[in-house]
Every structure is written in C-alpha cells, then in structure tokens.
C-alpha positions in Angstrom: 128.3 -68.6 71.5 127.3 -66.0 69.3 127.6 -62.1 69.8 125.9 -60.0 67.4 127.1 -56.1 67.6 125.0 -53.6 66.2 126.1 -49.9 66.1 123.8 -47.1 64.9 122.4 -43.6 64.8 118.4 -43.2 65.0 117.6 -41.6 61.8 116.8 -37.9 63.3 114.5 -37.0 60.2 111.7 -39.2 61.2 111.7 -38.5 64.5 113.8 -36.7 67.2 116.3 -38.6 69.3 113.9 -37.8 72.1 111.4 -40.1 70.6 113.4 -42.6 69.1 114.7 -43.0 72.6 111.2 -43.7 74.1 110.5 -45.9 71.1 113.6 -47.5 71.7 113.8 -48.7 74.9 109.7 -48.9 75.2 108.7 -51.0 72.2 111.9 -52.0 70.4 113.6 -53.6 73.4 110.7 -55.1 74.7 109.9 -56.7 71.2 113.2 -58.0 71.0 112.9 -60.0 74.0 110.3 -62.1 72.8 112.2 -63.6 70.2 113.5 -67.5 71.5 116.6 -68.1 72.2 118.2 -64.6 72.9 120.5 -65.3 76.2 122.0 -61.8 77.1 120.3 -58.2 75.6 123.6 -55.2 76.5 122.7 -51.8 75.4 125.1 -48.4 75.1 126.0 -45.0 73.7 129.4 -44.5 72.6 131.6 -42.4 74.5 133.7 -39.4 72.5 137.2 -39.7 74.2 140.2 -37.5 72.8 140.6 -37.1 69.5 138.4 -40.3 68.9 135.5 -39.5 66.2 133.1 -42.2 67.0 131.0 -43.0 63.5 127.9 -44.0 65.8 125.8 -43.1 69.0 124.3 -46.1 69.5 125.7 -49.8 70.3 124.3 -53.0 71.4 125.3 -56.5 71.6 123.5 -59.4 72.0 123.9 -63.2 73.1 123.1 -66.7 71.6 124.1 -70.1 72.9 124.9 -71.1 69.3 124.8 -69.8 65.6 121.4 -72.4 65.1 119.9 -69.9 68.4 120.6 -66.9 66.3 119.2 -68.1 63.2 116.0 -69.4 65.4 115.9 -65.9 66.6 116.3 -63.8 63.2 113.4 -65.3 61.2 111.1 -65.8 63.9 107.9 -63.7 63.8 109.5 -61.9 66.6 112.6 -61.4 65.4 111.4 -60.9 62.1 109.9 -57.4 63.8 112.2 -56.8 65.7 114.4 -56.1 62.3 111.8 -54.2 60.6 111.8 -51.8 63.5 115.8 -51.2 63.5 115.8 -50.6 60.0 112.6 -48.0 60.2 114.9 -46.6 63.8 118.3 -46.8 62.2 118.3 -47.4 57.9 121.8 -47.3 58.2 122.8 -49.7 61.1 125.7 -52.0 60.6 125.0 -55.8 62.3 128.2 -58.3 62.7 127.8 -61.6 63.5 130.7 -62.9 65.4 131.4 -66.5 66.8 132.4 -65.9 70.3 134.1 -67.5 73.0 134.8 -65.9 76.9 138.2 -65.9 78.0 138.8 -66.0 81.6 140.3 -62.5 82.5 
C-alpha cells in the first residue's frame, strides 16, 4: 500500500483562511477524488498540545493500492489538476510518499 502524507498551510496572502477552507473542501477534495486509484482520503487539522510547536496546520493522507496506482493517479489529468490546485493553495506544502503496511493492533 502507498500512503501519501501532505502537510501544509494555506497561503493567506492570496485568500483568507475561510476562503481557502471553502475552496479546499468544496473544489479541491472533489477534484482529487476524480483521480483514478485513490482508495482512501483523510484530512485533518493539527492540534497544539503542550509545548509542541506545529509548523503546519493541515494534514492530508491519501492511500493507494500500490505505487503503480499512485503513479497513474498523479499523471492523470485529474491528478495533475489537483497538484496545480495544491500548489496554488499551499505553495510550501510538503509531500511524503510512504511504502506502508497495515499492522494489526
């Protein structure tokens, strides 16, 4: 399984946080779901706990069956458009592609 983890902050110099939140959930997530092969998509907001400093306010985790599925999704027109949208929303985002395996608790 391939797990893609993206951490980011919205570029509030371009739009307000509220505008980006609406764009993210209303347009970006919808566009990304059209990319072939996406098995699961989880989004979240980081939490400040104790003295921990969080450099990024948002986290998104995408799951694909394998590397080939991720590569197909990334190179598809829908995947490229989602990438363009992310660069517009969060130009300093970080993306981690992880060869993951599920472990029983």
